[in-house]
C-alpha positions as a Markdown table, in Angstrom:
| # | Residue | x | y | z |
|---|---|---|---|---|
| 1 | Met | 4.8 | 42.7 | 37.4 |
| 2 | Thr | 4.2 | 43.6 | 34.0 |
| 3 | Ala | 5.8 | 42.3 | 31.0 |
| 4 | Ala | 7.9 | 45.8 | 30.5 |
| 5 | Asp | 9.1 | 45.4 | 33.5 |
| 6 | Ile | 11.3 | 42.2 | 32.6 |
| 7 | Pro | 14.8 | 42.8 | 31.7 |
| 8 | Gly | 15.2 | 42.5 | 28.2 |
| 9 | Thr | 11.8 | 41.7 | 26.9 |
| 10 | Arg | 12.0 | 45.0 | 24.6 |
| 11 | Gln | 15.0 | 43.6 | 23.0 |
| 12 | Arg | 13.2 | 40.7 | 22.1 |
| 13 | Ile | 10.0 | 42.0 | 21.4 |
| 14 | Thr | 11.8 | 44.2 | 18.7 |
| 15 | Ala | 13.7 | 41.2 | 17.2 |
| 16 | Leu | 10.9 | 39.1 | 16.8 |
| 17 | Val | 9.4 | 42.2 | 15.5 |
| 18 | Ala | 12.7 | 43.0 | 12.8 |
| 19 | Thr | 12.0 | 38.9 | 11.9 |
| 20 | Arg | 8.6 | 39.3 | 11.0 |
| 21 | Ala | 9.3 | 42.3 | 8.7 |
| 22 | Gly | 12.0 | 40.1 | 6.9 |
| 23 | Val | 9.7 | 37.2 | 6.5 |
| 24 | Val | 6.9 | 39.5 | 4.9 |
| 25 | Glu | 9.0 | 40.8 | 2.6 |
| 26 | Gln | 10.4 | 37.6 | 1.6 |
| 27 | Ile | 6.5 | 36.6 | 0.9 |
| 28 | Arg | 6.2 | 39.5 | -0.9 |
| 29 | Gln | 8.9 | 39.1 | -3.4 |
| 30 | Leu | 7.3 | 35.5 | -3.7 |
| 31 | Asp | 3.9 | 36.5 | -4.4 |
| 32 | Arg | 5.6 | 38.6 | -7.2 |
| 33 | Val | 7.7 | 35.9 | -8.7 |
| 34 | Leu | 4.3 | 34.0 | -8.8 |
| 35 | Leu | 2.4 | 35.7 | -10.2 |
| 36 | Glu | 4.7 | 36.6 | -13.2 |
| 37 | Phe | 5.1 | 33.1 | -13.7 |
| 38 | Ala | 1.4 | 32.8 | -13.8 |
| 39 | His | 1.0 | 35.7 | -16.0 |
| 40 | Gln | 3.8 | 33.8 | -18.7 |
| 41 | Ser | 2.1 | 30.6 | -18.5 |
| 42 | Ser | -0.3 | 29.7 | -20.5 |
| 43 | Ala | -1.7 | 27.0 | -18.7 |
| 44 | Cys | -2.1 | 29.1 | -15.7 |
| 45 | Arg | -4.1 | 31.6 | -17.8 |
| 46 | Gln | -6.7 | 28.8 | -18.5 |
| 47 | Leu | -7.0 | 27.7 | -14.9 |
| 48 | Thr | -7.3 | 31.3 | -13.4 |
| 49 | Ser | -10.5 | 31.7 | -15.7 |
| 50 | Ile | -12.2 | 29.7 | -13.6 |
| 51 | Pro | -14.2 | 31.5 | -10.8 |
| 52 | Gly | -12.5 | 30.6 | -7.4 |
| 53 | Val | -9.0 | 29.4 | -9.1 |
| 54 | Gly | -6.0 | 31.8 | -8.3 |
| 55 | Val | -2.7 | 32.0 | -9.0 |
| 56 | Gln | -1.7 | 29.4 | -6.4 |
| 57 | Thr | -4.3 | 26.6 | -7.2 |
| 58 | Ser | -3.1 | 27.6 | -11.4 |
| 59 | Ala | 0.7 | 27.1 | -9.9 |
| 60 | Ala | 0.3 | 24.2 | -8.5 |
| 61 | Ser | -1.6 | 22.3 | -10.8 |
| 62 | Thr | 0.9 | 23.2 | -13.8 |
| 63 | Ala | 1.8 | 19.5 | -13.2 |
| 64 | Met | -1.5 | 18.6 | -15.2 |
| 65 | Asp | 0.1 | 21.1 | -18.0 |
| 66 | Gln | 1.2 | 18.0 | -20.1 |
| 67 | Ala | -2.4 | 16.9 | -20.9 |
| 68 | Asp | -1.9 | 14.3 | -23.0 |
| 69 | Arg | 0.4 | 12.4 | -19.7 |
| 70 | Phe | -3.0 | 11.1 | -19.0 |
| 71 | Arg | -5.0 | 9.0 | -21.1 |
| 72 | Gln | -8.6 | 10.0 | -19.5 |
| 73 | Ser | -9.4 | 13.0 | -17.2 |
| 74 | Arg | -10.7 | 11.3 | -14.6 |
| 75 | Thr | -7.4 | 9.6 | -14.4 |
| 76 | Val | -6.2 | 12.8 | -12.7 |
| 77 | Asp | -8.5 | 12.5 | -9.4 |
| 78 | Ala | -6.3 | 9.5 | -9.0 |
| 79 | His | -2.7 | 11.5 | -9.6 |
| 80 | Ile | -3.8 | 14.3 | -7.2 |
| 81 | Gly | -5.2 | 11.6 | -4.5 |
| 82 | Leu | -9.0 | 12.9 | -4.4 |
| 83 | Val | -10.1 | 9.9 | -4.9 |
| 84 | Pro | -12.4 | 8.2 | -2.1 |
| 85 | Arg | -10.5 | 4.9 | -0.3 |
| 86 | Arg | -11.8 | 1.8 | -1.1 |
| 87 | His | -12.5 | -0.3 | 1.4 |
| 88 | Gln | -12.9 | -4.4 | -0.1 |
| 89 | Ser | -13.0 | -7.8 | 1.8 |
| 90 | Gly | -15.4 | -10.8 | 0.3 |
| 91 | Glu | -18.1 | -9.9 | 2.0 |
| 92 | Ile | -18.3 | -6.2 | 2.0 |
| 93 | Asp | -17.2 | -3.3 | -0.6 |
| 94 | Trp | -17.4 | 0.5 | 0.7 |
| 95 | Ala | -16.1 | 4.1 | -0.2 |
| 96 | Gly | -14.6 | 5.8 | 2.5 |
| 97 | Arg | -13.0 | 9.5 | 2.8 |
| 98 | Ile | -10.2 | 10.5 | -0.4 |
| 99 | Thr | -7.4 | 9.1 | -0.3 |
| 100 | Arg | -5.0 | 12.1 | 0.3 |
| 101 | Gln | -2.1 | 10.0 | -1.3 |
| 102 | Gly | -0.7 | 12.4 | -4.1 |
| 103 | Asn | 0.6 | 15.9 | -4.3 |
| 104 | Ser | -1.3 | 17.3 | -0.9 |
| 105 | Met | -0.7 | 21.1 | -1.8 |
| 106 | Val | -2.4 | 20.5 | -5.5 |
| 107 | Cys | -5.0 | 18.7 | -3.3 |
| 108 | Lys | -5.7 | 21.2 | -0.5 |
| 109 | Leu | -5.9 | 24.0 | -3.1 |
| 110 | Leu | -8.2 | 22.0 | -5.6 |
| 111 | Tyr | -10.7 | 21.7 | -2.7 |
| 112 | Glu | -10.1 | 25.1 | -1.7 |
| 113 | Ala | -11.3 | 26.5 | -5.0 |
| 114 | Val | -14.2 | 24.5 | -5.4 |
| 115 | Asn | -15.1 | 25.4 | -1.5 |
| 116 | Ser | -15.0 | 29.1 | -2.6 |
| 117 | Ile | -17.1 | 28.2 | -6.2 |
| 118 | Leu | -19.9 | 26.2 | -4.0 |
| 119 | Thr | -20.3 | 28.8 | -1.0 |
| 120 | Arg | -18.5 | 32.0 | -2.3 |
| 121 | Ser | -19.3 | 32.4 | -6.0 |
| 122 | Arg | -22.5 | 34.5 | -6.2 |
| 123 | Gly | -23.1 | 33.3 | -10.5 |
| 124 | Asn | -25.1 | 30.5 | -11.7 |
| 125 | Phe | -22.4 | 28.4 | -13.9 |
| 126 | Ala | -22.0 | 24.8 | -14.7 |
| 127 | Leu | -19.4 | 23.9 | -12.6 |
| 128 | Lys | -20.9 | 25.1 | -9.8 |
| 129 | Asn | -24.7 | 23.8 | -10.7 |
| 130 | Arg | -22.8 | 20.8 | -10.9 |
| 131 | Ala | -20.9 | 20.4 | -7.7 |
| 132 | Gln | -24.3 | 21.4 | -6.3 |
| 133 | Lys | -25.8 | 18.4 | -7.7 |
| 134 | Val | -23.5 | 16.2 | -6.6 |
| 135 | Ala | -23.6 | 17.6 | -2.8 |
| 136 | Lys | -27.3 | 17.0 | -2.9 |
| 137 | Arg | -27.0 | 13.3 | -4.2 |
| 138 | Arg | -24.0 | 12.2 | -1.5 |
| 139 | Asp | -22.5 | 15.1 | 0.3 |
| 140 | Leu | -20.5 | 18.5 | -0.1 |
| 141 | Arg | -17.5 | 17.1 | 1.1 |
| 142 | Lys | -17.9 | 14.7 | -2.1 |
| 143 | Ala | -18.6 | 18.0 | -4.4 |
| 144 | Arg | -15.3 | 19.3 | -3.8 |
| 145 | Val | -13.2 | 17.1 | -5.3 |
| 146 | Thr | -14.8 | 17.5 | -8.4 |
| 147 | Pro | -12.3 | 20.2 | -10.0 |
| 148 | Ala | -9.1 | 18.3 | -11.3 |
| 149 | Val | -11.1 | 16.1 | -14.4 |
| 150 | Ile | -12.9 | 20.1 | -15.8 |
| 151 | Met | -9.2 | 20.9 | -14.9 |
| 152 | His | -7.5 | 18.4 | -16.9 |
| 153 | Ala | -9.8 | 18.7 | -19.7 |
| 154 | Met | -9.6 | 22.6 | -20.4 |
| 155 | Leu | -5.8 | 21.9 | -20.7 |
| 156 | Arg | -6.4 | 19.3 | -23.0 |
| 157 | Asp | -8.4 | 21.0 | -25.1 |
| 158 | Gly | -6.7 | 24.7 | -24.4 |
| 159 | Ala | -9.7 | 25.7 | -23.4 |
| 160 | Val | -11.1 | 28.8 | -21.4 |
| 161 | Phe | -13.4 | 28.3 | -18.3 |
| 162 | Glu | -17.0 | 29.7 | -19.8 |
| 163 | Ala | -19.3 | 30.7 | -17.0 |
């Protein structure tokens, strides 16, 4: 017996295909809205000048567009949740994996942006070189949590990324 022989299978598959087509169309519409937002936002335009940072990452990172909210750029990492977890007592003190206590979507997107810079970008630029030095000294996972500081500094200064 094949799947085509089961009563009602054709109708169920047709309904699933129609539902999928509707979801795909909604995703296209949301992508258009996101692109329009990114083109209108000066903060998004600044952040997308970084190789590996796309429209989604820049739009999700617009929580940092009030750059004066943070006194130092390195505190942005803690706000997003990209700092190592500390394990301390009277005798031990060691840093663990990142805390992920901030905005999880921004954290994931920034992590993927740096992963893209490290593994896919072919150019040679300061951000990539810095991340590679951190990767050699510590480990690749630690190197992937660096872009938030640079992105905050760019937003604070109004600068565009230069390769």
